[in-house]
MIDREN-184325 format. One record per atom (N, C-alpha, C, O): residue in three letters; x negated, y, z. Coordinates in steps of 0.05 Angstrom, whole numbers, plus 5000, padded with zeros to 4 digits. Layout:
ALAXYZ;...
This chain:
MET499249785009;MET500049945005;MET497950255002;MET495950315016;ILE499250404980;ILE497650684980;ILE497850954995;ILE499851094996;GLU495051025007;GLU496251275028;GLU496151515013;GLU494251564998;ILE497751635016;ILE498251945003;ILE497352145025;ILE498552225046;ILE495152195015;ILE493652445033;ILE494252735021;ILE493152795000;PRO495552905031;PRO496053145022;PRO493153325022;PRO491353305039;ALA493353485001;ALA490953725015;ALA490554015014;ALA491654144996;ILE489254105030;ILE490154405033;ILE486954455028;ILE485154355040;ASP486854695000;ASP484254754998;ASP483955015012;ASP485955155016;ILE481555075018;ILE481655355037;ILE479555575019;ILE477155505019;LEU480355805006;LEU478256035003;LEU479456275011;LEU481756345009;GLU477256395022;GLU477556655035;GLU479756565061;GLU480056765075;GLY480556435067;GLY482256335103;GLY485756265085;GLY487856235097;LYS485356245057;LYS488156185050;LYS487955925037;LYS485855795032;CYS491155845032;CYS491255625014;CYS491255644993;CYS492555834984;VAL490055494978;VAL489955604944;VAL489555304930;VAL489655094944;ARG489155314903;ARG489355084884;ARG487355224867;ARG487555474867;LEU485255114851;LEU484755244829;LEU484555074803;LEU484454834808;SER484555124782;SER484755014757;SER482754864747;SER480755004746;LYS482154574737;LYS479954474729;LYS478154544746;LYS475954564736;GLY478254594771;GLY475454714789;GLY474455004780;GLY472255054789;ASP475155164769;ASP474555384759;ASP475755634777;ASP478255664780;PHE473555824791;PHE474255974814;PHE475756174809;PHE477156314824;SER475256184782;SER477556484769;SER479556394750;SER480256484728;GLN480456184765;GLN483356054767;GLN484556014788;GLN484655784796;VAL485856244804;VAL486056134837;VAL488756254841;VAL489556484840;ARG490256004848;ARG493256064862;ARG493856124885;ARG493355924897;VAL494556274898;VAL495056254939;VAL497856114937;VAL499856164925;TYR497355984950;TYR500555834964;TYR501255994988;TYR503456094991;SER499156005003;SER500356115038;SER498256255049;SER496356285034;ASP498156355068;ASP495656575077;ASP495456445102;ASP493756535117;ASP496756245110;ASP496056105132;ASP495355735134;ASP497455595133;PRO493555615135;PRO492655375125;PRO493255175153;PRO492654935153;VAL494555295178;VAL495455245198;VAL498055185191;VAL498454955183;GLU500055355193;GLU502755275181;GLU503755155164;GLU506055075163;MET501455105139;MET502054915125;MET501454635126;MET502354455112;ALA498954605156;ALA498154385158;ALA501154205180;ALA502053985180;LEU501554425195;LEU504154335208;LEU506354245189;LEU507454025192;SER507154415168;SER509254345157;SER508654045148;SER510653905144;PHE506253945144;PHE505453695129;PHE506053495162;PHE507853325161;ALA505053505179;ALA505153325204;ALA508453315212;ALA509553105219;ASP510053575209;ASP512253545215;ASP513753225205;ASP514853035217;ALA513153305178;ALA513953155160;ALA513952805162;ALA515552625154;GLY511252795176;GLY510452495179;GLY507952425171;GLY507252195175;VAL506452565161;VAL504052555144;VAL502352525168;VAL502552675188;VAL500452285164;VAL499052235179;VAL496252315181;VAL495052345203;ARG494752365149;ARG491552505148;ARG491852645128;ARG493352585109;LEU490552875129;LEU490053075111;LEU487653115101;LEU485853045116;HIS487253215077;HIS485153275068;HIS484453535064;HIS485553675047;LEU482653615080;LEU481853915077;LEU478554005073;LEU476353945083;VAL479754195048;VAL476254305036;VAL476654545032;VAL478554675025;ASP473554615042;ASP472354955050;ASP471554935022;ASP469654795013;LEU473655135003;LEU472255224977;LEU469355354979;LEU467355284966;ASP469655584998;ASP467655754991;ASP464755555007;ASP462455564998;ALA465355455022;ALA462955295035;ALA461455105016;ALA459055095013;ALA463754915001;ALA463454804970;ALA461554984950;ALA460254864933;ARG461555204952;ARG460455364928;ARG458455474929;ARG457055534910;SER457655534966;SER455255564973;SER454055484990;SER452755645004;GLY454055224995;GLY453255035006;GLY452355085035;GLY450554975047;ARG453955255043;ARG453655345073;ARG456755235090;ARG458955265080;LEU456455165107;LEU458054955125;LEU459755235134;LEU458655445140;GLY462955205136;GLY463955435142;GLY466555375152;GLY466955135152;SER469055545161;SER472055445166;SER471455265181;SER472455055172;LEU470255245202;LEU470355075227;LEU472755205236;LEU474755065237;GLU472955495246;GLU474855535264;GLU478355405254;GLU480255325267;VAL478055435225;VAL480355375212;VAL481355065215;VAL483654975216;LEU478854925218;LEU479554665218;LEU479854505251;LEU480754285257;ASN478654715266;ASN478854695297;ASN481754755308;ASN482654635327;ALA483654995292;ALA486055015290;ALA487254835289;ALA488454755309;ILE487354685262;ILE488754485256;ILE489154215276;ILE491154095282;ALA486654185281;ALA486053965293;ALA487453965312;ALA488753765316;GLY487754245336;GLY488754325358;GLY491554345357;GLY492954345377;ALA492254385332;ALA495554415338;ALA497354155319;ALA499754165314;THR496053995313;THR497153765300;THR495853525299;THR493453515295;PRO497753225305;PRO495653015306;PRO494652965284;PRO493552755285;LEU494553065265;LEU493352995235;LEU489952845238;LEU487952955248;VAL490052675230;VAL487052515226;VAL485952695193;VAL486852655171;ILE484152835201;ILE483153005176;ILE480652945168;ILE478652955184;ASP480452875140;ASP477752925125;ASP476553175117;ASP477753315102;PHE474553235124;PHE473453475114;PHE471253535095;PHE469053435095;SER472253685083;SER469853695052;SER469554035046;SER470954235051;GLY467153995036;GLY465354235039;GLY462954355051;GLY463054415075;GLY460654415037;GLY458254455054;GLY457554255077;GLY457654345100;ILE456954045075;ILE456053865096;ILE453753785086;ILE454153585072;ARG451553855087;ARG449053765081;ARG447153685099;ARG444953755092;SER447253595114;SER446053525138;SER447553345164;SER449953345164;ASP446253185185;ASP447553085200;ASP447553245222;ASP448453095239;ASP447153465233;ASP447753755245;ASP450653825237;ASP452453845253;ASP450853855202;ASP452253855195;ASP456353765202;ASP458453885206;VAL455153465198;VAL456653275209;VAL457553225230;VAL459553075233;ARG456353345248;ARG456553275279;ARG458453515287;ARG460253485303;ARG457853785274;ARG459254015277;ARG461953995269;ARG463654125281;VAL462453825248;VAL464653835230;VAL466853645252;VAL469253675257;PHE464753455260;PHE466953215277;PHE466853365306;PHE468953325319;ASP465053515319;ASP466453725340;ASP468453915338;ASP470253975353;ALA467853985318;ALA470754175305;ALA474154095304;ALA476254225303;GLY473353765304;GLY476653625308;GLY476453395277;GLY478253225276;ALA474653415259;ALA475153205241;ALA474752945245;ALA473452925266;SER475252705234;SER474952505242;SER473852325217;SER472752115216;ILE474652515197;ILE471552405167;ILE470752575161;ILE472152765167;ALA468852635149;ALA466952825131;ALA466252635105;ALA465252415103;CYS467252845085;CYS466452795067;CYS464452895043;CYS464753125035;MET463252795035;MET460052855022;MET459752824997;MET460352614986;GLY458753034983;GLY458252994947;GLY455653044941;GLY453852884937;SER455653334942;SER453253484941;SER449953264949;SER448153154935;VAL450553284976;VAL447353174994;VAL447652924975;VAL445452864965;ALA449552774968;ALA449052484966;ALA447752524936;ALA446452324927;ILE447852684925;ILE447152634895;ILE444252774896;ILE442452674883;GLY443653004911;GLY441753184914;GLY439053024928;GLY436752984919;GLU440452934958;GLU438552854970;GLU439352534981;GLU439852475004;PRO439452394962;PRO441252144969;PRO440651964997;PRO442451885011;GLU437451925002;GLU436451805018;GLU437751945050;GLU438751815068;THR437152275049;THR439452385073;THR442252265071;THR443052175093;PHE443452265057;PHE445952175051;PHE446551905072;PHE447951865092;PHE444551725054;PHE445251455059;PHE443351385094;PHE443351155102;GLU442251555105;GLU441351515139;GLU444051675153;GLU445151575172;ILE444651845144;ILE447351915160;ILE449451765153;ILE451251785170;LEU450151575131;LEU451651445127;LEU451251175147;LEU453351075156;ALA449451105151;ALA447750985175;ALA448250905202;ALA448550705216;VAL448351245203;VAL448651285229;VAL451851285243;VAL452651185264;HIS453451425223;HIS455751435229;HIS458551235224;HIS460651215237;GLY457551095200;GLY457850925193;GLY461150925172;GLY462751075182;PRO462050825153;PRO463550825133;PRO466750935139;PRO468451045125;GLU466750835168;GLU469350925170;GLU470251255168;GLU472451345160;ARG467751395179;ARG466951645179;ARG466051795161;ARG467252005158;ILE464251755150;ILE463551845125;ILE464651795096;ILE464151555089;ILE465751915080;ILE466451865040;ILE465151955029;ILE464352185033;LEU464351785008;LEU462251964986;LEU465052104966;LEU466651964954;ALA465052344968;ALA466852534952;ALA465152644925;ALA463652834923;ALA466352364901;ALA464252574878;ALA467252674858;ALA469552594854;ASP465952874851;ASP466453084832;ASP465653004803;ASP463252994802;VAL467052924779;VAL466152794761;VAL467452984734;VAL469853024732;ARG465953064719;ARG465853164686;ARG466152864670;ARG464352724679;GLY467552734652;GLY466952554636;GLY466352364662;GLY467752354682;GLU464452234658;GLU463652074678;GLU460952114702;GLU460251964721;ASN459752364694;ASN458052534701;ASN459152624732;ASN461352724737;ILE457052574754;ILE458052774777;ILE457153074768;ILE455653164751;ALA458953184787;ALA458253514785;ALA458053534811;ALA458853364827;VAL456853774818;VAL455153884850;VAL455554124859;VAL456054254838;ASN455554254875;ASN455854524889;ASN458854624881;ASN459254784863;GLY460554514895;GLY463654564885;GLY464254614855;GLY465054824846;TRP463854404842;TRP464454344811;TRP461954564791;TRP461354524768;GLN460854764807;GLN459254854795;GLN457054784776;GLN456754934757;ALA455054564779;ALA453654544766;ALA452954184763;ALA452454014780;ASP453054174739;ASP453553944728;ASP450553714732;ASP448453814738;THR450753484728;THR448253274744;THR448453134715;THR450053224698;GLU446852924709;GLU445752694697;GLU445952454718;GLU444752254711;THR447152434743;THR448252214752;THR450452174746;THR452352334748;ARG450651844734;ARG453051834728;ARG454951654752;ARG453951554772;VAL457351654747;VAL459451564772;VAL459851304776;VAL460351214798;ILE459751174757;ILE459750814761;ILE457050714772;ILE457250534789;PRO454550804765;PRO452350624783;PRO451650784801;PRO450550654819;PHE451851064806;PHE452551164837;PHE453451004854;PHE452250844869;LEU456151034853;LEU458250874855;LEU458150514864;LEU459450394881;SER456150414845;SER454750144855;SER453650114885;SER454550014906;ASP451150294876;ASP448550344891;ASP450950394927;ASP451050284949;TYR451950564915;TYR453250714948;TYR455050464958;TYR455650474982;ALA455850274943;ALA456949954953;ALA456149804968;ALA457349694987;GLU453449794958;GLU451149614961;GLU449549714981;GLU447949544989;ARG449349944994;ARG448650055012;ARG450350165033;ARG449850375043;GLY452650005041;GLY455050005057;GLY457150155055;GLY458950155071;GLY457050365026;GLY459550485034;GLY461350435025;GLY461350325003;ARG464250515041;ARG465750335035;ARG468750465017;ARG470150335002;GLN469050775027;GLN471250965010;GLN469251104999;GLN466951145004;ALA471851204973;ALA470551454953;ALA471451554938;ALA471951474916;MET472151814953;MET474151974930;MET473152114911;MET471252274913;ILE474652024888;ILE473152124859;ILE475552354846;ILE478052344849;THR474552484838;THR476452744828;THR475452804794;THR473152864790;ASP476952784777;ASP476252814750;ASP476853134750;ASP479053234749;ILE474853244750;ILE474553594743;ILE476253674725;ILE477553874730;ALA476553544700;ALA478753624684;ALA480753714685;ALA481653924678;ARG481953444700;ARG484953414717;ARG486153554735;ARG488453634735;ASP484453564753;ASP484553734775;ASP486354014772;ASP485554214759;GLY488854014784;GLY489954364799;GLY491954264762;GLY494054404762;ILE491754134743;ILE493554274724;ILE496054024710;ILE496954024687;LEU496753814736;LEU498853734737;LEU498753504704;LEU500653484688;ALA496253384703;ALA495253294664;ALA496652944677;ALA497352754663;GLY496652964707;GLY496852564707;GLY493952504709;GLY492552544689;PRO492952404730;PRO491352224747;PRO488252134713;PRO488452134689;SER486652094726;SER484651964701;SER484651674716;SER483551604737;PHE486451534698;PHE487651254697;PHE484751074688;PHE483750934705;ASP483651084667;ASP482451034656;ASP479051054676;ASP477850854684;LEU478651214679;LEU476051214691;LEU477150954725;LEU476450724732;TYR478851144734;TYR479250964757;TYR480050584748;TYR479250454767;SER480850464734;SER480950184733;SER477350174721;SER476149974728;LYS476550294710;LYS473650134704;LYS471950234731;LYS469850114737;ILE472550374741;ILE471650374776;ILE472350104792;ILE470749964803;LEU474450084790;LEU476249884801;LEU475149514793;LEU474749334808;THR475049524771;THR474449244756;THR471149194762;THR469748994769;GLN470549434757;GLN466749384766;GLN465049384789;GLN462949274793;ILE467249594812;ILE466549634835;ILE468649464857;ILE469349584877;PRO469449284854;PRO471449184867;PRO471949274899;PRO474049334911;GLY468249254912;GLY468749264942;GLY468449654949;GLY466849734966;VAL469549784939;VAL469950044943;VAL472950054941;VAL474449934925;ASP473750274967;ASP476250334972;ASP476750624957;ASP475250804962;LEU478950664936;LEU477750814921;LEU480651004925;LEU483050934924;ILE479551244930;ILE481551484934;ILE482151674912;ILE480651864911;ALA483951664896;ALA484051804867;ALA484552104883;ALA485452154905;SER483652254861;SER484252564871;SER484152724844;SER482052714831;GLY486552884833;GLY486253044812;GLY488852954787;GLY489252734777;GLY490153144783;GLY492253104768;GLY494252954776;GLY495652884757;VAL494952884797;VAL497752734804;VAL500052904800;VAL499953104814;SER501952874786;SER503853014779;SER506852884784;SER508952994778;SER506652614797;SER509452524806;SER509152244815;SER507252094812;LEU511252214827;LEU511951914841;LEU510351694823;LEU508451554828;ASP511951724798;ASP511151494776;ASP508151474778;ASP507151254778;ASP505851764780;ASP503051724776;ASP502651534804;ASP501551314804;ILE503651664824;ILE502151494848;ILE502751214846;ILE500951044845;GLU506151144845;GLU506650834831;GLU504350674814;GLU504050434814;ARG502650864797;ARG500750704782;ARG498350684791;ARG496850504785;LEU498050784800;LEU495350754817;LEU495850594840;LEU493850454842;ASP497050564853;ASP499050354873;ASP497450114863;ASP495350014871;ARG499350044842;ARG498549854818;ARG496049734820;ARG495049524829;MET495149954806;MET491949894805;MET490149774819;MET488449604810;GLY490449924857;GLY489549794867;GLY488549944884;GLY487849834905;CYS488150284881;CYS487050434891;CYS488550524919;CYS490950574920;SER486550524944;SER488050484966;SER488650844977;SER489650914998;GLY487850964962;GLY489051274967;GLY489151484951;GLY487351484934;VAL490951704950;VAL491051904935;VAL492052174946;VAL494052204960;VAL490452344937;VAL490052614938;VAL492052774930;VAL492052814906;VAL494052914945;VAL496353044926;VAL495253344942;VAL494353374964;GLY495753544921;GLY496153824928;GLY497453924909;GLY499753934919;LYS497554014886;LYS498854234871;LYS501154084869;LYS502954144885;ALA501553904853;ALA504853754857;ALA506453804882;ALA508953824880;ILE505353824903;ILE506853844933;ILE506654184933;ILE508454284947;TYR505754274927;TYR506354694921;TYR507254704903;TYR507154944896;GLU508454544884;GLU509854664856;GLU511854504862;GLU513054444842;GLY512554404880;GLY515554274877;GLY515453974856;GLY517553854849;LYS513653914851;LYS514153674838;LYS514153334855;LYS514953114848;ILE513053444879;ILE513053194895;ILE514153304922;ILE512853484931;SER516553224938;SER516953324958;SER515253174982;SER514752934978;ILE514253305008;ILE512453205026;ILE514353015041;ILE513452785047;ASP516653085048;ASP518952955058;ASP519352685044;ASP520152495058;GLU518852645011;GLU519452415006;GLU516452205009;GLU516251965005;ILE514552355017;ILE512052145019;ILE511752175045;ILE511051965055;GLY511952315057;GLY510952305088;GLY511652125111;GLY510452165132;SER513351955109;SER514451765125;SER512051615144;SER510651475129;GLN511351595169;GLN508951505174;GLN506251545158;GLN504351395158;GLY506451765146;GLY503951815124;GLY503551685104;GLY502451805085;ARG504151415101;ARG504151265076;ARG505051265051;ARG507551305050;GLY503951225028;GLY506051235008;GLY507450924997;GLY506650784978;ASP509350895012;ASP511150625001;ASP512550734979;ASP514850824979;VAL510850734958;VAL512750924939;VAL515150784927;VAL516950924917;SER515250494928;SER517550424918;SER519950434932;SER522150484923;GLN519150364965;GLN521750494976;GLN523150754968;GLN525550804963;THR520450934969;THR521551284967;THR523451274945;THR525651364950;ASN523051164920;ASN523851194898;ASN526651074901;ASN528751184894;HIS526450804913;HIS529950654920;HIS530750834930;HIS532750934920;SER529550994956;SER531551234976;SER532851424951;SER535251494955;MET531551514926;MET532451794915;MET534551564894;MET536851664895;SER534551384881;SER536651264863;SER539051324876;SER541151254866;
């Protein structure tokens, strides 16, 4: 059963969504991330994906006060992403209330540092968050492309103890064009040991159903909720995406 994980992306203290990772294409949905998180918790959601876009772009950890406020106001299990570059950063994020740290840029730029952090904190608390263009990983808030291919890197990640991987197709993120099914199918076929969390492009419950049938363990949903394509009440029960039951209840 796939886990549906609502996302809050923070830019300059506001809840926003980008289109295709482009910081010049920003839409603000709320001035209050804590209020937004409370609405998710009230709907029965269990887990939240919280992204600090300022930190992802700058490489400097920030928004810990927002993380702390959400953790203090809600029972949500928070996975936090953006600007986490060291073990000290990871510990600060955990101290501020996150249960899980998502790391991407450091995994590519300093892989040994990343794998040391993974070994210290374990695969339940450290997630590889890879943003891809085509099948190459991009870093620093989607701004810098690399020559690192996502599938070989994921294979190494799994062999070295990694478990969860959040993979975002930048070209589909924030445009409601459907997830990158072909890419996810290749990953699930070639690296069956990874719990794959799909991110980017989800536009409907049908998309989530298909990802569930493919074998994805989770899916991050952002713009589809904010644009009213998917109701958070439809997916909030126990924070789990029993999508077939949800669709039955809607019929």
